[in-house]
C-alpha positions, 0 to 999 in steps of 0.5 A, spaced: 500 500 500 503 506 497 504 512 503 499 518 502 503 524 503 500 531 503 505 536 501 506 543 503 511 549 501 512 546 494 516 549 489 519 548 482 526 549 480 526 547 473 523 540 472 525 538 479 519 539 484 521 540 492 516 539 497 515 538 505 511 533 508 510 529 515 512 522 515 509 516 518 513 518 525 511 525 525 518 528 522 518 533 517 521 531 511 523 534 504 523 531 497 526 533 491 523 529 485 524 530 477 518 531 473 522 530 466 519 524 462 524 518 463 528 521 469 526 517 475 530 522 480 527 522 487 530 523 494 528 525 501 532 529 505 532 531 513 533 539 511 530 543 506 536 547 504 539 540 502 533 538 498 533 545 494 541 544 493 539 537 489 534 540 485 538 546 483 544 541 481 540 536 478 541 534 471 537 529 467 541 523 463 539 523 456 
C-alpha cells in the first residue's frame, strides 16, 4: 500500500519539484523529485536547504 503524503511549501526549480511533508513518525521531511519524462530522480532529505541544493544541481541523463 503506497504512503499518502500531503505536501506543503512546494516549489519548482526547473523540472525538479521540492516539497515538505510529515512522515509516518511525525518528522518533517523534504523531497526533491524530477518531473522530466524518463528521469526517475527522487530523494528525501532531513533539511530543506539540502533538498533545494539537489534540485538546483540536478541534471537529467539523456
